[in-house]
Residue frames as qw, qx, qy, qz and C-alpha x, y, z in Angstrom:
[[0.155, 0.560, -0.505, 0.638, 124.14, -61.45, 124.87],
 [0.579, -0.362, -0.690, 0.240, 124.24, -62.95, 128.32],
 [0.233, -0.758, 0.043, -0.608, 122.85, -60.63, 131.00],
 [0.536, -0.085, -0.665, 0.514, 124.41, -60.66, 134.49],
 [0.389, -0.855, -0.342, 0.014, 123.11, -59.23, 137.70],
 [0.051, 0.914, -0.267, 0.300, 125.11, -56.36, 139.19],
 [0.657, -0.587, 0.467, -0.072, 126.58, -58.67, 141.78],
 [0.901, 0.161, 0.326, 0.236, 127.62, -61.24, 139.11],
 [0.506, 0.797, -0.019, 0.329, 129.08, -58.41, 136.99],
 [0.258, -0.878, 0.360, -0.182, 131.16, -57.16, 139.92],
 [0.818, -0.319, 0.472, 0.076, 132.53, -60.60, 140.55],
 [0.813, 0.413, 0.297, 0.283, 133.35, -61.21, 136.88],
 [0.263, 0.916, -0.126, 0.275, 134.96, -57.79, 136.46],
 [0.466, -0.757, 0.450, -0.083, 137.16, -58.47, 139.46],
 [0.879, -0.037, 0.443, 0.170, 138.15, -61.83, 138.02],
 [0.650, 0.680, 0.113, 0.318, 139.11, -60.19, 134.75],
 [0.014, -0.929, 0.286, -0.235, 141.15, -57.53, 136.55],
 [0.692, -0.527, 0.493, 0.000, 142.91, -60.25, 138.63],
 [0.880, 0.245, 0.342, 0.219, 143.64, -62.30, 135.54],
 [0.499, 0.801, -0.027, 0.330, 145.20, -59.44, 133.65],
 [0.247, -0.864, 0.393, -0.193, 147.25, -58.44, 136.63],
 [0.722, -0.422, 0.547, 0.028, 148.58, -61.92, 137.53],
 [0.830, 0.233, 0.447, 0.239, 149.04, -63.26, 134.00],
 [0.538, 0.646, 0.213, 0.497, 150.04, -60.18, 132.06],
 [0.457, -0.275, -0.227, 0.814, 151.20, -57.72, 134.71],
 [0.006, 0.409, 0.332, 0.850, 148.57, -55.25, 133.54],
 [0.037, 0.340, 0.630, -0.697, 146.58, -53.12, 135.92],
 [0.051, -0.419, -0.681, -0.598, 143.27, -53.09, 134.11],
 [0.207, -0.043, 0.304, -0.929, 140.84, -50.39, 135.29],
 [0.413, 0.313, 0.730, -0.446, 137.25, -50.99, 136.11],
 [0.540, 0.608, -0.019, -0.582, 136.01, -49.52, 132.83],
 [0.340, 0.499, -0.731, -0.319, 138.36, -51.59, 130.73],
 [0.128, -0.047, 0.976, -0.168, 137.47, -54.77, 132.60],
 [0.509, 0.448, 0.516, -0.523, 133.76, -54.03, 132.09],
 [0.482, 0.627, -0.333, -0.514, 134.50, -53.49, 128.39],
 [0.122, 0.316, -0.935, -0.106, 136.28, -56.89, 128.18],
 [0.304, 0.187, 0.864, -0.355, 133.32, -58.53, 129.89],
 [0.541, 0.570, 0.204, -0.584, 130.85, -56.86, 127.57],
 [0.366, 0.553, -0.615, -0.426, 132.92, -57.88, 124.51],
 [0.042, 0.144, -0.989, -0.003, 133.08, -61.56, 125.54],
 [0.378, 0.331, 0.696, -0.513, 129.46, -61.55, 126.57],
 [0.538, 0.621, 0.022, -0.570, 128.27, -60.10, 123.25],
 [0.432, 0.590, -0.596, -0.332, 130.68, -61.88, 120.90],
 [0.332, 0.231, -0.913, 0.049, 131.13, -65.29, 122.57],
 [0.419, -0.116, 0.593, -0.677, 128.39, -65.58, 125.13],
 [0.824, 0.199, -0.034, -0.530, 126.00, -67.38, 122.81],
 [0.628, 0.351, -0.695, -0.008, 128.63, -70.07, 122.09],
 [0.051, 0.194, -0.830, 0.520, 129.10, -70.81, 125.80],
 [0.569, 0.060, 0.353, -0.740, 125.35, -70.63, 126.34],
 [0.804, 0.271, -0.320, -0.421, 124.63, -73.06, 123.47],
 [0.440, 0.330, -0.812, 0.196, 127.34, -75.44, 124.72],
 [0.210, -0.109, 0.728, -0.643, 125.69, -75.47, 128.12],
 [0.744, 0.165, 0.105, -0.638, 122.33, -76.26, 126.53],
 [0.721, 0.322, -0.590, -0.170, 123.90, -79.16, 124.61],
 [0.200, 0.241, -0.852, 0.420, 125.47, -80.47, 127.84],
 [0.461, 0.004, 0.498, -0.735, 122.07, -80.16, 129.59],
 [0.798, 0.241, -0.215, -0.509, 120.34, -82.02, 126.74],
 [0.568, 0.319, -0.756, 0.064, 122.92, -84.82, 126.91],
 [0.049, -0.156, 0.792, -0.588, 122.54, -85.15, 130.66],
 [0.627, 0.109, 0.283, -0.717, 118.76, -85.19, 130.40],
 [0.758, 0.300, -0.468, -0.342, 118.87, -87.83, 127.61],
 [0.361, 0.270, -0.849, 0.274, 121.10, -89.99, 129.81],
 [0.279, -0.034, 0.660, -0.697, 118.76, -89.67, 132.79],
 [0.726, 0.197, 0.005, -0.659, 115.72, -90.43, 130.63],
 [0.646, 0.290, -0.692, -0.142, 117.41, -93.57, 129.40],
 [0.098, 0.130, -0.860, 0.484, 117.93, -94.73, 132.98],
 [0.499, 0.122, 0.423, -0.746, 114.24, -94.04, 133.71],
 [0.745, 0.270, -0.338, -0.508, 113.15, -95.91, 130.56],
 [0.445, 0.260, -0.849, 0.116, 115.27, -98.84, 131.63],
 [0.151, -0.043, 0.742, -0.652, 113.70, -98.77, 135.08],
 [0.657, 0.191, 0.114, -0.720, 110.24, -98.73, 133.58],
 [0.675, 0.297, -0.614, -0.281, 111.10, -101.65, 131.31],
 [0.211, 0.182, -0.889, 0.362, 112.26, -103.63, 134.41],
 [0.377, 0.052, 0.557, -0.738, 108.83, -103.06, 136.02],
 [0.655, 0.157, -0.391, -0.628, 106.95, -104.64, 133.14],
 [0.642, -0.112, 0.707, -0.275, 105.22, -107.91, 133.95],
 [0.032, -0.107, 0.871, 0.479, 105.21, -110.72, 131.43],
 [0.616, 0.343, 0.368, -0.606, 101.94, -111.20, 129.48],
 [0.662, 0.242, 0.676, 0.215, 100.74, -113.03, 126.49],
 [0.395, 0.904, 0.151, -0.068, 100.69, -109.80, 124.50],
 [0.704, 0.033, 0.157, 0.692, 103.65, -108.73, 122.43],
 [0.130, -0.653, -0.042, 0.745, 104.90, -105.18, 122.02]]
């Protein structure tokens, strides 16, 4: 389960309430919105978290490739082979 600070939780709950009101015409109470947030956090949070980790790994691999290319460009020719 993803843990949010109280400030983050307040923001997310308000976003949930606004969504239900604007998209479904439902006036979702504070408790119900917190329940929705808890449900998504517990049941789907790990999927979003893992996707974020995969994205971070891909970005890091891309950056490391650029660094490796830069290091290769710094090599000086010698009589030794790799």
